[in-house]
C-alpha positions as CSV (number, residue, x, y, z in Angstrom):
1,M,16.8,-30.8,-26.8
2,S,13.6,-29.9,-28.5
3,Y,10.4,-29.2,-26.5
4,V,8.2,-28.4,-29.5
5,Y,6.3,-31.8,-29.2
6,T,6.1,-31.5,-25.4
7,V,4.6,-28.0,-25.6
8,A,2.1,-29.1,-28.2
9,R,1.0,-32.0,-26.0
10,L,0.6,-29.6,-23.0
11,R,-1.5,-27.2,-25.1
12,G,-3.9,-30.1,-25.8
13,M,-4.0,-31.0,-22.1
14,E,-4.8,-27.4,-21.1
15,T,-8.2,-27.7,-22.8
16,H,-9.2,-30.2,-20.1
17,L,-8.3,-27.9,-17.2
18,L,-11.3,-26.7,-15.1
19,D,-12.2,-23.1,-15.5
20,A,-13.6,-20.3,-13.3
21,A,-17.2,-21.1,-14.6
22,F,-16.9,-24.6,-13.3
23,F,-15.7,-23.6,-9.9
24,S,-18.5,-21.1,-9.7
25,R,-21.0,-23.9,-10.5
26,L,-19.3,-26.1,-7.9
27,I,-19.5,-23.5,-5.1
28,D,-23.2,-22.9,-6.0
29,S,-24.0,-26.6,-5.3
30,S,-26.6,-27.1,-2.6
31,T,-24.9,-30.1,-1.1
32,L,-21.6,-32.0,-1.3
33,E,-23.4,-34.7,-3.2
34,D,-24.4,-32.3,-5.9
35,A,-20.9,-30.9,-6.0
36,L,-19.4,-34.3,-6.4
37,K,-21.9,-35.1,-9.1
38,A,-20.6,-32.1,-11.0
39,L,-17.0,-33.2,-10.5
40,S,-17.9,-36.7,-11.8
41,E,-18.5,-35.1,-15.2
42,T,-14.8,-34.2,-15.5
43,S,-11.5,-36.1,-15.7
44,Y,-11.8,-36.7,-12.0
45,A,-14.7,-39.2,-12.5
46,Q,-12.6,-42.4,-12.6
47,W,-10.8,-41.4,-9.4
48,L,-14.0,-40.6,-7.6
49,T,-15.3,-44.0,-8.5
50,Q,-12.1,-45.7,-7.3
51,A,-12.0,-43.7,-4.1
52,G,-15.6,-44.4,-3.4
53,G,-18.3,-42.2,-1.9
54,E,-17.1,-38.8,-0.7
55,D,-13.3,-39.3,-0.4
56,F,-12.6,-36.4,-2.8
57,D,-9.2,-35.8,-1.3
58,K,-7.9,-39.1,-2.6
59,A,-9.5,-38.6,-6.0
60,I,-7.8,-35.2,-6.3
61,D,-4.4,-36.6,-5.4
62,E,-4.9,-39.5,-7.9
63,E,-5.7,-37.0,-10.7
64,L,-2.6,-35.0,-10.0
65,L,-0.5,-38.1,-9.7
66,A,-1.8,-39.4,-13.0
67,T,-0.9,-36.1,-14.6
68,C,2.7,-36.4,-13.4
69,R,2.8,-40.0,-14.8
70,E,1.5,-38.8,-18.1
71,L,4.0,-36.0,-18.4
72,G,6.7,-38.5,-17.5
73,Q,6.0,-40.3,-20.7
74,F,6.9,-37.4,-23.0
75,V,8.8,-34.7,-21.1
76,P,12.5,-35.1,-22.1
77,D,14.1,-33.8,-18.8
78,E,12.9,-35.7,-15.7
79,G,14.4,-32.9,-13.6
80,L,11.5,-30.6,-14.4
81,L,9.0,-33.1,-12.9
82,T,11.3,-33.7,-10.0
83,L,11.4,-29.9,-9.2
84,F,7.6,-30.0,-9.0
85,R,7.4,-33.2,-6.9
86,M,10.3,-32.9,-4.5
87,P,8.5,-30.7,-2.0
88,Y,6.1,-33.6,-1.5
89,D,9.1,-35.8,-0.9
90,Y,10.3,-33.5,1.8
91,H,6.8,-33.4,3.3
92,N,7.0,-37.2,3.6
93,V,10.4,-37.0,5.2
94,K,9.0,-34.6,7.8
95,V,6.0,-36.9,8.4
96,A,8.3,-39.9,8.9
97,L,10.6,-38.1,11.3
98,K,7.9,-36.6,13.4
99,S,6.2,-40.0,13.7
100,L,9.5,-41.5,14.9
101,F,10.0,-38.6,17.3
102,R,6.6,-39.4,18.9
103,V,7.2,-43.2,18.9
104,R,10.6,-42.9,20.5
105,G,9.1,-40.4,23.0
106,G,6.8,-43.2,24.2
107,D,3.7,-42.7,22.0
108,A,3.1,-46.2,20.6
109,E,0.4,-44.8,18.3
110,G,2.7,-41.9,17.1
111,R,3.0,-43.0,13.5
112,R,0.9,-40.9,11.2
113,H,1.5,-42.5,7.8
114,D,-2.0,-41.4,6.7
115,L,-0.4,-38.0,6.3
116,L,2.0,-39.2,3.6
117,S,1.5,-37.8,0.2
118,P,1.6,-40.0,-2.9
119,L,2.8,-37.1,-5.1
120,G,6.5,-37.3,-4.3
121,A,9.0,-38.3,-7.0
122,F,10.1,-41.2,-4.7
123,P,7.7,-43.9,-3.2
124,S,6.7,-42.7,0.2
125,E,7.0,-46.3,1.6
126,G,10.7,-46.4,0.5
127,L,11.4,-43.0,2.2
128,V,9.8,-44.1,5.4
129,E,11.6,-47.5,5.4
130,A,15.0,-45.9,4.8
131,I,14.5,-43.5,7.7
132,E,13.1,-46.1,10.1
133,T,15.9,-48.5,9.4
134,E,18.5,-45.7,9.3
135,E,19.6,-46.7,5.8
136,Y,20.0,-43.0,4.9
137,G,22.1,-43.7,1.8
138,R,18.9,-44.7,0.1
139,L,17.4,-41.2,0.5
140,P,17.4,-38.8,-2.5
141,Y,18.6,-35.2,-2.9
142,G,21.5,-35.7,-0.4
143,L,19.0,-36.2,2.4
144,G,21.2,-39.0,3.7
145,D,23.6,-36.4,5.1
146,V,20.8,-34.2,6.5
147,V,18.6,-36.6,8.3
148,P,21.3,-37.5,10.9
149,H,21.5,-33.7,11.6
150,C,17.8,-33.7,12.1
151,W,18.1,-36.3,14.8
152,T,20.9,-34.4,16.5
153,L,18.8,-31.2,16.4
154,W,15.9,-33.0,17.8
155,D,17.9,-34.6,20.7
156,Q,19.2,-31.1,21.5
157,T,16.0,-29.1,21.2
158,K,13.0,-31.4,21.1
159,N,11.7,-28.8,18.7
160,P,10.0,-30.2,15.5
161,Q,9.8,-26.7,14.0
162,A,13.6,-26.5,14.1
163,V,13.8,-29.8,12.3
164,E,11.3,-28.7,9.6
165,L,13.2,-25.5,9.1
166,L,16.5,-27.4,8.6
167,L,14.7,-29.6,6.0
168,D,13.2,-26.6,4.2
169,H,16.7,-24.9,4.0
170,H,17.9,-28.1,2.3
171,L,14.9,-28.4,0.0
172,F,15.5,-25.0,-1.6
173,A,19.2,-25.5,-1.9
174,A,18.5,-28.8,-3.6
175,M,15.9,-27.2,-5.9
176,L,18.4,-24.6,-7.0
177,R,21.1,-27.3,-7.6
178,I,18.7,-29.3,-9.8
179,A,17.4,-26.3,-11.6
180,G,21.0,-25.1,-12.3
181,G,21.9,-28.5,-13.7
182,L,19.1,-28.3,-16.2
183,E,20.6,-25.1,-17.7
184,M,17.2,-23.6,-18.2
185,P,17.3,-19.9,-17.1
186,D,13.5,-19.5,-16.8
187,V,13.4,-22.5,-14.5
188,V,16.2,-21.2,-12.3
189,R,14.5,-17.8,-12.2
190,W,11.2,-19.5,-11.0
191,V,13.0,-21.4,-8.2
192,R,14.6,-18.2,-7.0
193,H,11.2,-16.5,-7.0
194,R,9.7,-19.4,-5.1
195,I,12.3,-18.9,-2.4
196,D,11.4,-15.2,-2.2
197,A,7.7,-16.1,-2.0
198,E,8.3,-18.6,0.8
199,N,10.4,-16.0,2.7
200,L,7.7,-13.4,2.4
201,K,5.0,-15.8,3.7
202,S,7.3,-16.5,6.7
203,A,7.8,-12.8,7.2
204,V,4.0,-12.2,7.5
205,R,3.7,-15.1,10.0
206,L,6.7,-13.9,12.1
207,A,5.4,-10.4,12.1
208,R,2.1,-11.7,13.6
209,M,4.3,-13.4,16.3
210,R,6.2,-10.1,16.9
211,Y,9.6,-11.4,15.9
212,D,12.3,-8.9,15.3
213,A,14.9,-9.1,12.5
214,A,17.6,-10.9,14.6
215,K,15.2,-13.5,15.9
216,G,13.5,-14.0,12.5
217,L,16.6,-14.2,10.3
218,P,17.2,-18.0,10.8
219,F,13.7,-18.7,9.4
220,F,14.6,-17.2,5.9
221,H,16.2,-19.2,3.1
222,E,19.1,-18.0,0.9
223,G,19.0,-18.3,-2.9
224,G,16.2,-15.9,-3.8
225,F,16.5,-12.6,-5.5
226,I,16.0,-10.9,-2.1
227,R,18.7,-11.6,0.5
228,A,17.5,-13.4,3.6
229,A,18.9,-10.5,5.7
230,D,16.9,-8.0,3.7
231,V,13.7,-10.0,4.3
232,A,14.5,-10.2,8.0
233,R,14.8,-6.4,8.1
234,L,11.1,-6.1,7.1
235,L,10.2,-7.3,10.6
236,G,11.3,-4.0,12.0
237,E,9.1,-2.0,9.6
238,P,5.3,-1.4,9.5
239,Q,3.8,-4.0,7.3
240,E,2.0,-1.5,5.2
241,T,5.4,-0.2,4.0
242,W,6.8,-3.6,2.9
243,G,5.6,-3.3,-0.6
244,K,7.3,0.1,-1.0
245,I,10.5,-1.1,0.6
246,L,10.6,-4.0,-1.9
247,S,9.4,-1.9,-4.9
248,Y,12.8,-2.6,-6.6
249,T,11.8,-6.2,-6.9
250,D,9.2,-7.9,-9.1
251,I,7.6,-9.6,-6.2
252,G,7.3,-6.5,-4.0
253,A,4.0,-5.5,-5.6
254,V,2.3,-8.6,-4.2
255,L,2.7,-7.1,-0.7
256,D,0.2,-4.3,-1.7
257,A,-2.4,-6.7,-0.3
258,L,-1.1,-5.8,3.2
259,Q,-2.2,-2.2,2.7
260,E,-5.8,-3.2,2.3
261,S,-6.0,-5.1,5.6
262,S,-5.1,-4.0,9.2
263,D,-5.8,-7.6,10.4
264,V,-2.5,-9.5,10.2
265,Q,-4.2,-12.9,10.1
266,A,-6.3,-11.9,7.1
267,A,-3.2,-10.5,5.5
268,L,-1.5,-13.8,5.9
269,S,-4.2,-15.5,3.9
270,D,-4.4,-12.8,1.3
271,V,-0.7,-12.6,0.8
272,S,-0.2,-16.4,0.6
273,K,-2.9,-16.5,-2.1
274,A,-1.3,-13.6,-4.0
275,L,2.1,-15.2,-3.8
276,D,0.9,-18.5,-5.1
277,E,-0.7,-16.7,-8.1
278,Y,2.5,-14.7,-8.6
279,L,4.6,-17.9,-8.9
280,I,2.4,-19.0,-11.8
281,R,2.5,-15.5,-13.5
282,V,6.4,-15.7,-13.3
283,L,6.2,-18.5,-15.8
284,E,3.3,-17.3,-17.9
285,R,5.5,-15.4,-20.3
286,V,6.8,-18.8,-21.7
287,R,3.3,-19.6,-22.8
288,Y,4.1,-17.6,-26.0
289,S,6.9,-19.9,-26.8
290,T,6.3,-23.2,-28.6
291,S,9.5,-24.7,-27.3
292,A,10.2,-23.4,-23.8
293,P,10.8,-26.2,-21.3
294,A,9.4,-24.1,-18.5
295,N,5.9,-24.7,-20.0
296,V,6.1,-28.1,-18.2
297,L,6.3,-26.3,-14.8
298,L,3.6,-23.8,-15.8
299,Y,1.2,-26.6,-16.6
300,L,2.0,-28.5,-13.4
301,L,1.5,-25.4,-11.2
302,T,-1.8,-24.6,-12.9
303,K,-2.9,-28.2,-12.4
304,E,-1.8,-28.0,-8.7
305,A,-3.8,-24.7,-8.3
306,E,-6.8,-26.6,-9.8
307,A,-6.4,-29.3,-7.2
308,R,-6.1,-26.7,-4.4
309,N,-9.2,-24.9,-5.6
310,L,-11.2,-28.1,-5.7
311,R,-10.4,-28.9,-2.1
312,I,-11.3,-25.4,-1.1
313,A,-14.6,-25.5,-3.0
314,L,-15.7,-28.9,-1.8
315,V,-14.8,-28.3,1.8
316,C,-16.7,-25.0,1.7
317,V,-19.8,-26.7,0.2
318,A,-19.6,-29.5,2.8
319,G,-19.3,-27.0,5.6
320,G,-22.0,-24.8,4.4
321,L,-19.7,-21.7,4.2
322,S,-20.9,-18.6,2.4
323,R,-20.4,-18.6,-1.4
324,E,-18.8,-15.2,-1.3
325,F,-16.2,-16.4,1.2
326,S,-15.6,-19.5,-0.8
327,R,-14.9,-17.6,-4.0
328,R,-12.5,-15.3,-2.3
329,L,-10.3,-18.3,-1.3
330,L,-9.9,-19.5,-4.8
331,S,-6.6,-18.7,-6.6
332,H,-5.7,-18.6,-10.2
333,A,-9.1,-20.1,-11.4
334,R,-8.8,-19.9,-15.2
């Protein structure tokens, strides 16, 4: 299936992405009103108008959602869009389940449907309804078999983190299955790198909590280039040596950020940012191809980074945070 037309369309769309100069201008805004005025000169203008006032979060979501819909009109394989959107579906499942946990625990106001994301591949209302009515066969990705296990786990542990972890395990297994079905090696490779990145983020968090390898192992997902057991072993080693231990992998160099900070909390922020940027770089080699399907994911991840940077910049301006600090938080600004 040819992707020449698709890639050509994406190249045209890339000219409208916000660049580093724009984000610098945004962060230099004196007030949130000034920042939103600058944003209203971009493709986000229509969504700011519809959202009204200062509800920039909704406007950013609407722009990203509109991007997904536009790509859906000319991308031959819907599975590429699904791979990008399905983490938002799993987020919505988590929100629905945790809401029900609270309600059934006696909290009449426990539902937090305001936390649902519109960016999933499936309507959030449908996911919530299927879970609340226990019509699990309506759930996508084989979740119909997993959600009952989530309830069993909750009844046994009353631990929402354990339920989230179970869903995350299933998410990455489902992503690998969908990517494999597309028969696109670059896409499978990206999914495996994404699993590695998620595992390394978890490793930094668990190290801060002083977990050892045995206790931390259940938190890591299989399917990446690095075995879950090998990631767990990092917890028994000084963090400044992790990059050297994983030097045989492409992703190991990202951990060099740990060597520049003795503060684990700062390291978590720095490494998370570096890993997010790395996942985009994994795909950037396909930019030189005029027909590589992985260009679809590359564009979507770049657009998602743009949305994340906008939220960071606008929150920092609204909170009066230092401009130097705000710029440090931005990732993959073009």
